[in-house]
C-alpha positions as YAML, in Angstrom:
chain: A
units: angstrom
residues:
- id: 1
  name: MET
  ca: [4.10, -51.64, 1.29]
- id: 2
  name: ASN
  ca: [7.97, -50.29, -0.07]
- id: 3
  name: THR
  ca: [5.38, -47.54, -1.58]
- id: 4
  name: ARG
  ca: [3.74, -47.11, 0.92]
- id: 5
  name: ARG
  ca: [6.79, -46.98, 3.29]
- id: 6
  name: PHE
  ca: [8.34, -44.72, 0.54]
- id: 7
  name: THR
  ca: [5.92, -42.00, 1.02]
- id: 8
  name: LEU
  ca: [5.68, -42.54, 5.06]
- id: 9
  name: LYS
  ca: [9.11, -41.77, 5.41]
- id: 10
  name: ASP
  ca: [9.64, -38.71, 3.33]
- id: 11
  name: THR
  ca: [5.64, -37.17, 4.68]
- id: 12
  name: LEU
  ca: [7.88, -37.47, 8.33]
- id: 13
  name: ALA
  ca: [10.63, -36.28, 6.71]
- id: 14
  name: GLY
  ca: [8.68, -33.02, 5.74]
- id: 15
  name: TYR
  ca: [7.56, -32.31, 9.39]
- id: 16
  name: ALA
  ca: [10.88, -32.80, 10.55]
- id: 17
  name: PHE
  ca: [12.32, -30.29, 8.38]
- id: 18
  name: THR
  ca: [9.16, -27.87, 8.93]
- id: 19
  name: TRP
  ca: [8.06, -27.80, 12.07]
- id: 20
  name: PRO
  ca: [10.61, -25.36, 13.10]
- id: 21
  name: ALA
  ca: [9.30, -22.94, 10.59]
- id: 22
  name: ILE
  ca: [5.71, -23.86, 11.55]
- id: 23
  name: VAL
  ca: [6.26, -23.22, 15.68]
- id: 24
  name: LEU
  ca: [8.14, -20.22, 14.96]
- id: 25
  name: MET
  ca: [5.13, -18.96, 13.14]
- id: 26
  name: PHE
  ca: [2.60, -19.25, 15.26]
- id: 27
  name: LEU
  ca: [4.86, -18.01, 17.87]
- id: 28
  name: LEU
  ca: [5.48, -14.93, 16.02]
- id: 29
  name: ILE
  ca: [2.38, -14.51, 13.88]
- id: 30
  name: PHE
  ca: [-0.81, -16.43, 15.72]
- id: 31
  name: VAL
  ca: [0.31, -16.25, 19.18]
- id: 32
  name: PRO
  ca: [0.30, -12.44, 18.93]
- id: 33
  name: MET
  ca: [-2.32, -11.83, 16.97]
- id: 34
  name: GLY
  ca: [-4.75, -14.21, 19.19]
- id: 35
  name: TYR
  ca: [-3.55, -11.83, 22.17]
- id: 36
  name: SER
  ca: [-3.99, -8.75, 20.22]
- id: 37
  name: ILE
  ca: [-8.24, -10.07, 19.94]
- id: 38
  name: TRP
  ca: [-8.12, -10.58, 23.14]
- id: 39
  name: LEU
  ca: [-6.98, -7.36, 24.31]
- id: 40
  name: SER
  ca: [-9.63, -6.00, 21.86]
- id: 41
  name: LEU
  ca: [-12.42, -6.93, 23.92]
- id: 42
  name: LEU
  ca: [-11.29, -5.35, 26.71]
- id: 43
  name: ASP
  ca: [-10.73, -1.84, 28.15]
- id: 44
  name: THR
  ca: [-7.55, -1.76, 28.94]
- id: 45
  name: SER
  ca: [-4.42, 1.02, 29.18]
- id: 46
  name: LEU
  ca: [-1.58, 1.83, 31.40]
- id: 47
  name: THR
  ca: [-3.14, 3.60, 33.76]
- id: 48
  name: LYS
  ca: [-6.30, 1.13, 34.38]
- id: 49
  name: PRO
  ca: [-3.93, -2.41, 35.75]
- id: 50
  name: LYS
  ca: [-7.63, -4.27, 36.33]
- id: 51
  name: PRO
  ca: [-8.77, -4.79, 32.90]
- id: 52
  name: ILE
  ca: [-12.52, -4.45, 32.17]
- id: 53
  name: PHE
  ca: [-13.78, -7.41, 29.22]
- id: 54
  name: TRP
  ca: [-16.08, -5.00, 27.02]
- id: 55
  name: GLY
  ca: [-16.43, -7.56, 24.41]
- id: 56
  name: LEU
  ca: [-18.18, -6.29, 21.33]
- id: 57
  name: LEU
  ca: [-19.37, -3.73, 23.35]
- id: 58
  name: GLY
  ca: [-15.38, -2.02, 22.89]
- id: 59
  name: TYR
  ca: [-16.00, -2.62, 19.26]
- id: 60
  name: LEU
  ca: [-19.12, 0.27, 18.77]
- id: 61
  name: LYS
  ca: [-17.31, 2.66, 21.03]
- id: 62
  name: ILE
  ca: [-14.38, 2.84, 18.06]
- id: 63
  name: PHE
  ca: [-17.33, 3.55, 15.36]
- id: 64
  name: GLN
  ca: [-18.24, 6.29, 18.04]
- id: 65
  name: ASN
  ca: [-15.03, 7.79, 17.86]
- id: 66
  name: LYS
  ca: [-14.69, 10.98, 16.02]
- id: 67
  name: ASP
  ca: [-10.53, 10.18, 15.89]
- id: 68
  name: ALA
  ca: [-10.52, 6.60, 14.96]
- id: 69
  name: ILE
  ca: [-13.65, 6.88, 12.46]
- id: 70
  name: MET
  ca: [-11.27, 9.79, 10.45]
- id: 71
  name: ALA
  ca: [-8.77, 7.78, 10.78]
- id: 72
  name: LEU
  ca: [-10.77, 5.26, 8.95]
- id: 73
  name: ARG
  ca: [-12.03, 7.66, 6.61]
- id: 74
  name: ASN
  ca: [-8.68, 9.09, 5.36]
- id: 75
  name: SER
  ca: [-7.11, 5.09, 5.21]
- id: 76
  name: PHE
  ca: [-9.83, 4.47, 2.78]
- id: 77
  name: VAL
  ca: [-8.92, 7.89, 1.31]
- id: 78
  name: TRP
  ca: [-5.52, 7.50, 0.89]
- id: 79
  name: THR
  ca: [-5.39, 4.25, -0.59]
- id: 80
  name: ILE
  ca: [-7.42, 4.73, -3.35]
- id: 81
  name: ALA
  ca: [-6.02, 7.69, -3.92]
- id: 82
  name: VAL
  ca: [-2.45, 6.25, -4.11]
- id: 83
  name: ALA
  ca: [-3.38, 3.22, -5.54]
- id: 84
  name: LEU
  ca: [-5.36, 4.79, -8.57]
- id: 85
  name: PHE
  ca: [-2.59, 7.47, -9.26]
- id: 86
  name: GLN
  ca: [0.24, 5.36, -9.00]
- id: 87
  name: PHE
  ca: [-1.88, 2.52, -11.91]
- id: 88
  name: GLY
  ca: [-2.42, 5.74, -13.76]
- id: 89
  name: LEU
  ca: [1.54, 6.83, -13.90]
- id: 90
  name: GLY
  ca: [2.73, 3.51, -14.26]
- id: 91
  name: LEU
  ca: [0.82, 2.32, -17.11]
- id: 92
  name: LEU
  ca: [1.52, 5.48, -19.14]
- id: 93
  name: THR
  ca: [5.05, 5.31, -18.01]
- id: 94
  name: ALA
  ca: [6.05, 1.59, -19.56]
- id: 95
  name: ILE
  ca: [3.88, 2.67, -22.22]
- id: 96
  name: LEU
  ca: [6.16, 5.18, -22.88]
- id: 97
  name: LEU
  ca: [9.21, 2.91, -22.06]
- id: 98
  name: ASP
  ca: [7.94, 0.04, -23.57]
- id: 99
  name: ARG
  ca: [8.80, 1.85, -26.84]
- id: 100
  name: LYS
  ca: [12.93, 2.10, -28.90]
- id: 101
  name: PHE
  ca: [14.66, 4.93, -28.15]
- id: 102
  name: ARG
  ca: [18.19, 5.91, -26.89]
- id: 103
  name: MET
  ca: [19.47, 5.39, -23.10]
- id: 104
  name: ARG
  ca: [16.14, 3.61, -22.98]
- id: 105
  name: TRP
  ca: [17.94, 1.02, -20.37]
- id: 106
  name: LEU
  ca: [19.22, 4.37, -18.48]
- id: 107
  name: ALA
  ca: [15.04, 5.65, -18.36]
- id: 108
  name: ARG
  ca: [14.46, 2.57, -17.00]
- id: 109
  name: GLY
  ca: [17.02, 2.91, -14.02]
- id: 110
  name: ILE
  ca: [15.97, 6.69, -12.96]
- id: 111
  name: VAL
  ca: [12.13, 5.30, -12.65]
- id: 112
  name: ILE
  ca: [13.05, 2.76, -10.11]
- id: 113
  name: ILE
  ca: [15.51, 4.89, -8.07]
- id: 114
  name: PRO
  ca: [11.91, 5.99, -5.85]
- id: 115
  name: TRP
  ca: [10.76, 2.51, -5.24]
- id: 116
  name: VAL
  ca: [13.70, 0.98, -4.19]
- id: 117
  name: ILE
  ca: [14.41, 4.55, -1.34]
- id: 118
  name: PRO
  ca: [13.75, 3.42, 2.15]
- id: 119
  name: GLY
  ca: [10.04, 5.23, 3.06]
- id: 120
  name: VAL
  ca: [11.80, 6.65, 6.05]
- id: 121
  name: VAL
  ca: [14.30, 8.68, 3.31]
- id: 122
  name: ALA
  ca: [11.35, 9.39, 0.95]
- id: 123
  name: GLY
  ca: [9.24, 10.94, 3.46]
- id: 124
  name: MET
  ca: [12.47, 13.24, 4.99]
- id: 125
  name: VAL
  ca: [13.43, 14.59, 1.52]
- id: 126
  name: TRP
  ca: [10.19, 14.95, 0.53]
- id: 127
  name: ARG
  ca: [9.41, 17.07, 4.21]
- id: 128
  name: LEU
  ca: [12.36, 19.39, 3.36]
- id: 129
  name: LEU
  ca: [11.05, 19.96, -0.29]
- id: 130
  name: TYR
  ca: [7.73, 20.86, 1.62]
- id: 131
  name: ASP
  ca: [9.55, 23.05, 3.44]
- id: 132
  name: ALA
  ca: [7.36, 26.35, 4.35]
- id: 133
  name: GLN
  ca: [10.41, 28.88, 5.00]
- id: 134
  name: PHE
  ca: [12.95, 26.77, 2.70]
- id: 135
  name: GLY
  ca: [11.02, 24.14, 0.97]
- id: 136
  name: PHE
  ca: [12.34, 23.55, -2.64]
- id: 137
  name: LEU
  ca: [8.93, 23.53, -4.20]
- id: 138
  name: ASN
  ca: [7.56, 27.14, -2.45]
- id: 139
  name: ALA
  ca: [10.93, 28.64, -3.71]
- id: 140
  name: LEU
  ca: [10.15, 27.37, -7.36]
- id: 141
  name: LEU
  ca: [6.77, 28.29, -7.33]
- id: 142
  name: SER
  ca: [7.50, 31.54, -6.35]
- id: 143
  name: ARG
  ca: [10.80, 31.95, -8.78]
- id: 144
  name: LEU
  ca: [8.06, 30.87, -11.32]
- id: 145
  name: HIS
  ca: [6.13, 33.73, -9.93]
- id: 146
  name: LEU
  ca: [3.01, 31.20, -8.87]
- id: 147
  name: LEU
  ca: [3.10, 32.41, -5.49]
- id: 148
  name: SER
  ca: [2.80, 35.65, -3.27]
- id: 149
  name: GLN
  ca: [3.69, 34.22, -0.18]
- id: 150
  name: PRO
  ca: [4.99, 30.79, 0.85]
- id: 151
  name: ILE
  ca: [2.34, 27.83, 1.43]
- id: 152
  name: ASP
  ca: [2.80, 24.91, 5.06]
- id: 153
  name: TRP
  ca: [1.97, 22.05, 2.43]
- id: 154
  name: LEU
  ca: [2.03, 19.86, 5.46]
- id: 155
  name: GLY
  ca: [0.40, 22.45, 7.83]
- id: 156
  name: VAL
  ca: [-2.94, 22.97, 6.51]
- id: 157
  name: PRO
  ca: [-5.39, 19.66, 6.80]
- id: 158
  name: GLY
  ca: [-6.59, 19.83, 3.22]
- id: 159
  name: LEU
  ca: [-3.02, 20.40, 1.42]
- id: 160
  name: ALA
  ca: [-1.04, 17.95, 4.02]
- id: 161
  name: MET
  ca: [-3.41, 14.86, 2.92]
- id: 162
  name: ALA
  ca: [-2.76, 15.98, -0.76]
- id: 163
  name: SER
  ca: [0.92, 16.51, 0.09]
- id: 164
  name: VAL
  ca: [1.39, 12.97, 1.62]
- id: 165
  name: ILE
  ca: [-0.88, 11.37, -1.58]
- id: 166
  name: LEU
  ca: [1.47, 12.93, -3.86]
- id: 167
  name: THR
  ca: [4.36, 11.45, -2.33]
- id: 168
  name: ALA
  ca: [3.21, 7.92, -1.98]
- id: 169
  name: ILE
  ca: [2.30, 7.75, -5.94]
- id: 170
  name: TRP
  ca: [5.75, 8.93, -6.59]
- id: 171
  name: LYS
  ca: [7.89, 6.53, -4.30]
- id: 172
  name: GLY
  ca: [5.63, 3.80, -5.04]
- id: 173
  name: PHE
  ca: [4.41, 3.62, -9.13]
- id: 174
  name: GLY
  ca: [7.64, 2.44, -10.44]
- id: 175
  name: PHE
  ca: [5.96, -1.00, -8.81]
- id: 176
  name: SER
  ca: [3.84, -0.44, -11.37]
- id: 177
  name: MET
  ca: [5.51, 0.58, -14.05]
- id: 178
  name: LEU
  ca: [7.85, -2.74, -13.71]
- id: 179
  name: MET
  ca: [4.55, -4.76, -13.71]
- id: 180
  name: TYR
  ca: [3.22, -3.20, -16.48]
- id: 181
  name: LEU
  ca: [5.98, -2.75, -18.09]
- id: 182
  name: ALA
  ca: [6.40, -6.69, -18.51]
- id: 183
  name: ALA
  ca: [3.07, -7.38, -19.12]
- id: 184
  name: LEU
  ca: [3.61, -5.28, -22.25]
- id: 185
  name: GLN
  ca: [5.91, -7.23, -23.48]
- id: 186
  name: THR
  ca: [3.53, -10.35, -23.52]
- id: 187
  name: VAL
  ca: [1.44, -8.81, -26.03]
- id: 188
  name: PRO
  ca: [2.12, -10.47, -29.78]
- id: 189
  name: ALA
  ca: [3.33, -7.74, -31.99]
- id: 190
  name: SER
  ca: [1.00, -9.55, -34.40]
- id: 191
  name: LEU
  ca: [-1.80, -7.92, -32.69]
- id: 192
  name: TYR
  ca: [-0.85, -4.82, -33.48]
- id: 193
  name: GLU
  ca: [0.31, -5.25, -36.96]
- id: 194
  name: SER
  ca: [-3.11, -6.99, -37.88]
- id: 195
  name: ALA
  ca: [-4.92, -4.17, -36.39]
- id: 196
  name: SER
  ca: [-2.64, -1.99, -38.37]
- id: 197
  name: ILE
  ca: [-3.57, -3.52, -40.81]
- id: 198
  name: ASP
  ca: [-7.40, -2.80, -40.75]
- id: 199
  name: GLY
  ca: [-6.75, 0.83, -40.21]
- id: 200
  name: ALA
  ca: [-7.19, 1.07, -36.16]
- id: 201
  name: SER
  ca: [-5.98, 4.14, -34.77]
- id: 202
  name: ASP
  ca: [-3.19, 4.20, -31.79]
- id: 203
  name: MET
  ca: [-5.87, 4.68, -29.16]
- id: 204
  name: GLN
  ca: [-8.24, 1.37, -30.71]
- id: 205
  name: ARG
  ca: [-5.22, -0.50, -30.67]
- id: 206
  name: PHE
  ca: [-4.82, 0.46, -26.98]
- id: 207
  name: ARG
  ca: [-8.43, -0.29, -26.27]
- id: 208
  name: PHE
  ca: [-8.88, -3.52, -27.56]
- id: 209
  name: ILE
  ca: [-5.69, -5.03, -27.83]
- id: 210
  name: THR
  ca: [-3.39, -3.66, -24.89]
- id: 211
  name: ILE
  ca: [-6.07, -3.64, -21.73]
- id: 212
  name: PRO
  ca: [-7.77, -6.97, -22.90]
- id: 213
  name: SER
  ca: [-4.08, -8.48, -22.77]
- id: 214
  name: ILE
  ca: [-3.34, -6.96, -19.30]
- id: 215
  name: ALA
  ca: [-5.87, -7.02, -17.52]
- id: 216
  name: ALA
  ca: [-5.20, -9.84, -15.58]
- id: 217
  name: VAL
  ca: [-1.56, -7.71, -14.69]
- id: 218
  name: VAL
  ca: [-3.77, -4.51, -13.59]
- id: 219
  name: ARG
  ca: [-5.97, -6.31, -11.41]
- id: 220
  name: THR
  ca: [-3.20, -8.13, -9.72]
- id: 221
  name: THR
  ca: [-1.45, -5.17, -9.43]
- id: 222
  name: LEU
  ca: [-3.80, -2.75, -8.06]
- id: 223
  name: LEU
  ca: [-4.92, -4.92, -5.59]
- id: 224
  name: LEU
  ca: [-1.05, -5.51, -3.94]
- id: 225
  name: THR
  ca: [-0.75, -1.68, -3.88]
- id: 226
  name: SER
  ca: [-4.26, -0.91, -2.23]
- id: 227
  name: ILE
  ca: [-3.02, -3.59, 0.42]
- id: 228
  name: TRP
  ca: [0.61, -2.32, 1.36]
- id: 229
  name: THR
  ca: [-1.08, 1.18, 1.06]
- id: 230
  name: PHE
  ca: [-3.38, 0.43, 3.21]
- id: 231
  name: ASN
  ca: [-0.72, -0.90, 5.42]
- id: 232
  name: TYR
  ca: [2.11, 1.96, 5.14]
- id: 233
  name: PHE
  ca: [3.37, 3.68, 7.85]
- id: 234
  name: GLU
  ca: [6.53, 5.32, 7.33]
- id: 235
  name: ILE
  ca: [6.38, 8.09, 4.70]
- id: 236
  name: ILE
  ca: [2.59, 10.08, 6.76]
- id: 237
  name: TYR
  ca: [4.16, 9.16, 10.06]
- id: 238
  name: THR
  ca: [8.13, 10.53, 8.76]
- id: 239
  name: MET
  ca: [6.32, 13.92, 7.11]
- id: 240
  name: THR
  ca: [3.02, 14.79, 9.57]
- id: 241
  name: GLY
  ca: [3.28, 12.14, 12.32]
- id: 242
  name: GLY
  ca: [-0.82, 12.08, 11.71]
- id: 243
  name: GLY
  ca: [-1.04, 15.81, 11.97]
- id: 244
  name: PRO
  ca: [-2.04, 18.78, 11.58]
- id: 245
  name: VAL
  ca: [-5.13, 18.34, 13.88]
- id: 246
  name: ARG
  ca: [-5.26, 15.07, 12.60]
- id: 247
  name: SER
  ca: [-5.98, 15.54, 9.51]
- id: 248
  name: THR
  ca: [-3.23, 13.52, 8.04]
- id: 249
  name: HIS
  ca: [-4.43, 10.32, 10.53]
- id: 250
  name: ILE
  ca: [-4.62, 6.83, 8.95]
- id: 251
  name: SER
  ca: [-5.32, 2.94, 10.22]
- id: 252
  name: PRO
  ca: [-1.19, 2.40, 11.03]
- id: 253
  name: THR
  ca: [-0.33, 5.63, 12.18]
- id: 254
  name: PHE
  ca: [-3.78, 6.11, 15.10]
- id: 255
  name: ILE
  ca: [-2.73, 2.38, 16.08]
- id: 256
  name: TYR
  ca: [0.75, 3.72, 16.39]
- id: 257
  name: GLU
  ca: [-0.36, 6.16, 19.17]
- id: 258
  name: GLN
  ca: [-3.60, 4.83, 20.76]
- id: 259
  name: ALA
  ca: [-0.85, 1.76, 21.72]
- id: 260
  name: PHE
  ca: [2.90, 3.43, 21.72]
- id: 261
  name: ILE
  ca: [1.59, 7.26, 22.69]
- id: 262
  name: ASN
  ca: [-1.69, 6.86, 24.25]
- id: 263
  name: PHE
  ca: [-0.91, 3.65, 25.95]
- id: 264
  name: ASN
  ca: [-4.62, 2.75, 25.29]
- id: 265
  name: PHE
  ca: [-3.42, -1.19, 24.23]
- id: 266
  name: GLY
  ca: [-7.73, -2.26, 24.19]
- id: 267
  name: ASN
  ca: [-8.02, 0.64, 21.74]
- id: 268
  name: ALA
  ca: [-5.69, 0.10, 19.76]
- id: 269
  name: SER
  ca: [-6.10, -3.62, 19.74]
- id: 270
  name: ARG
  ca: [-9.78, -3.38, 18.34]
- id: 271
  name: PHE
  ca: [-8.52, -0.85, 15.58]
- id: 272
  name: ALA
  ca: [-5.94, -3.45, 14.45]
- id: 273
  name: VAL
  ca: [-8.55, -5.76, 14.31]
- id: 274
  name: ILE
  ca: [-10.71, -3.91, 12.43]
- id: 275
  name: SER
  ca: [-7.89, -2.72, 9.56]
- id: 276
  name: PHE
  ca: [-7.00, -6.80, 9.38]
- id: 277
  name: LEU
  ca: [-10.49, -7.98, 8.88]
- id: 278
  name: VAL
  ca: [-10.61, -5.00, 5.38]
- id: 279
  name: VAL
  ca: [-7.01, -5.91, 4.60]
- id: 280
  name: SER
  ca: [-7.93, -10.02, 4.65]
- id: 281
  name: ALA
  ca: [-11.06, -9.23, 2.66]
- id: 282
  name: ALA
  ca: [-8.34, -7.68, -0.01]
- id: 283
  name: SER
  ca: [-5.74, -10.61, 0.59]
- id: 284
  name: ILE
  ca: [-8.02, -13.25, -0.08]
- id: 285
  name: GLN
  ca: [-9.60, -11.46, -3.27]
- id: 286
  name: TYR
  ca: [-5.71, -11.85, -3.91]
- id: 287
  name: ILE
  ca: [-5.79, -15.69, -3.76]
- id: 288
  name: ARG
  ca: [-9.13, -16.21, -5.38]
- id: 289
  name: MET
  ca: [-7.34, -14.06, -8.41]
- id: 290
  name: ILE
  ca: [-4.37, -16.39, -8.68]
- id: 291
  name: ARG
  ca: [-6.07, -19.23, -7.90]
- id: 292
  name: ARG
  ca: [-8.28, -18.73, -11.49]
- id: 293
  name: ARG
  ca: [-5.16, -17.39, -13.46]
- id: 294
  name: GLU
  ca: [-3.55, -20.52, -12.26]
- id: 295
  name: GLN
  ca: [-6.67, -22.99, -13.83]
- id: 296
  name: TRP
  ca: [-6.18, -20.87, -16.95]
...
């Protein structure tokens, strides 16, 4: 009887301490989310004081909108390119920094700097580097006699997307490096010693020891960087604003434009719901991976 009272008292105390956080979460997350879903079913904007109920028809119209399709396609190109190159560069850097050499601690600190810089600051710095007239990149390439005339890196559609992708890779690969470096340090040195005795080459040790040992961390990091990159807003908005000719618009910048520039709240909400479903699918996969690792 005493145990039951104690358990009930603990349960009530737990609810008493957590209900303010639950209420705040409900008000700040679920209420706006529900309102956005409701807006996505309407044809509403600043110029239409009386919204028209469209239902799921609005979602069909989204896929008939060339700008929306381009933004969705750009989102996947942007996410895949950034996540994969951050993986490759992060893993290579982690392998190099895992080796012993003088001032290794300083090298590790320098590599982390881009990751801790705010996205707006990084975007502004790289925008200056890419500047067609006064940018450091054009000046460097001209001095190396690799350019005969300046290139407008952020003014040409194809180059603009490649330029912002390069900036995002530089900005975020430090996180991947940290994750992979931590994973590499958990691989037993005895495995490498045994492989060396058996005559395994460096590539064989990397393929059959390193990669299998850190595979779980690689999957988790790739999934996390993909989710973050898909939702990343600051770099593209600061550097290009979605231009030129809407060629660098991704999901967050397109939603911002629709909602706060065009005041087309219905269209913005529909695209936000679609983006939420894409990110939710990736998040569910991440949660499953975490649960599998806990079971192991």
